N, C-alpha and C positions, 0 to 999 in steps of 0.2 A: 741603109744606115738604121742601127736600132735607137730609137726612141728613149729618151728618161725613161718611161715606167719600164720600159723592155729591161734596161741596165738596171735598174732596182730589183725587177725581181728575180733576173738570172743572177746576180750576185746575190740574192737572198736565199736561192735554190744552192747554189755553191759556199754559201757562208762556212760551214762547217768544215769543209775540205779548205777553204783560204785561210780560216781562221788556223788549222790544223799544220799548215805550211810554215805560218807564222810561228805557233807555238813549238815546233821543232826546233825553232833557233833560240826564241827567248823565254821558255819553259816556264812562262807566267799568263795565266789564262786571261787576264783583265789585260795585259798590254796586246795580246792577240788578239784579243775584242777591236780594242781602240785601234789596231793597225787596220783589222777589217772594214771599221767605220772608215778610216783616213782613205784607205783604198776606193771605197764607195764614193767617197767625197770627189777623189780627183779623178776618177770613171765618168761621174756627172759632171763636173766643172771643168774638166782639163781641156787638151786640145785635141787629145786622143779621138779618133772617131772609130768607131767598131760599127763592121759589116754582118759578122755573124756571133751568133752568142757563144759558140766554141773560142775566137778570137778573144771576146772579152774575157772569158774565164782563165786563159792562157795566161792575157796580159794583168788581169788581178793577182795570179799565182805567182809572178815574177814581181810583179810590185809589192807584194807582201813579203817576201822573202828579201828585198833590198830594204825595205821599210825595215823589218826586223832586225837583218843585219848592221843597219846604221843605228838602231835602237840600241843595241848591245858595245857598239863600238861608244857611243854617247855616254853611257853607264859605264864605261871602263873598266868594266867588269869581265872576268874570265867566263865565258860560256859553251858546254859543250855543242860545239857545230858540227853538223854530218859533214862528210865531203862534199863538194862540190858535186860530185860526178853523182854520188846517191840524192842529192837533194832534186837533181835533173832528172833522175830516174823516177823518184816518187812523182815530180811535177806531171810527167809524160804521161805515168799511169793516172793522177788524178783528170787530167785534160782528157786523156782518151774514154775514159769511163764518163766524165760530164757530157760529153759528146756523144755517148750512145744511148743515153738516156734524157737529154736536156728538154726535147720537145714534150715528153710525159711529164717531167719534174715541173717544166712552165706552166703548162695546163693545170698541175697539181696546185701551184703556188698561186694561182692566179684563183681558183676555185677557194683557197684558202683562205686568201685576202679576203674574197667576199664575204667570207663566214665572219670573220672579226666584227667585233661590236664598232660603233662610229667612232667612239673615243680613240679605239687604239688604232684605228684605221687614221683617225687625225694626228696621232702622234707619229705614225709613219710617214704620213704626206708632208708635215713640218719639216721632218730630219731629212727625208732622201729625196721628195720631188720640190720643195723649197729650198732645199740644200740648206738648211739652217744649222747651225750649230746646236750642240746639246742644251748650252747656256740661252741660246737664242729660244728653244722649244721651251724650256723652261720658264721662262720669261713670259712669252706667250701665252703659255696655260695657267699661267700662277701657281706652278708646283716646284718645289725645290729640286736642283739639278741632280741629285744623287737619284731622287724620286724616277727622273727621266731615264738616267742611265739602267736603274732596274728595270722599268716598265720596256726599255728597249732590248735589254735581255730577256725579259723574260717572253715578248713577242718574236725575238729569233726562236727560242728556243720552243714556244707553241707551234710556231710557223712550221719548224723544221719537223716536230714529230707529226701535225697534221700532213705534211706533205708524204713521210713515210708511212702512214696509215693508209693516205689517198694511194699510193704506187703500189702499196702490198693487197688493195681492194677492199681495205676496212673502211669504216665511218668515219667521215673527217673533221670528228669533234673538236673544236678549239675549248681548252680549256685554262684561261691565264692563271688560274689561282695554284695550277700545279706545277706552274713551270720554275 
């Protein structure tokens, strides 16, 4: 069974794909990011148990898709949603791609997390390991809620860039200002 730390690492490594599966439906980057964060919280706090990383990533894609569809329904707006068969094909392709490189990606994520400044790791720890809401992280750190959202967004982008550089054999610099 995957430990919480492994769940967070795996989801962060698959963040772009999971968010993209939500974005395809909601066509709103912020909503897709919120959906990703909700999926992460559900994975950490739910009753689901994951034996393998590929199983977790597959579950996350399906959950993100369901949350995105529910959001579109709750907004009572017309959205251009891809046919269910197309969504399933995209999901299968993303899962297959993730499974083929998940070991390398997880190791790259571990190394990138280790390279983060202590305060950045603290934000991630509070949000994902202690399962605190962004408002609770904001309160714990004495920082505004918008600042926490921006920090998390910058951290996600910086980690994604770091992982891609590591996988390409380049220097794994972490630059949070350029995020």
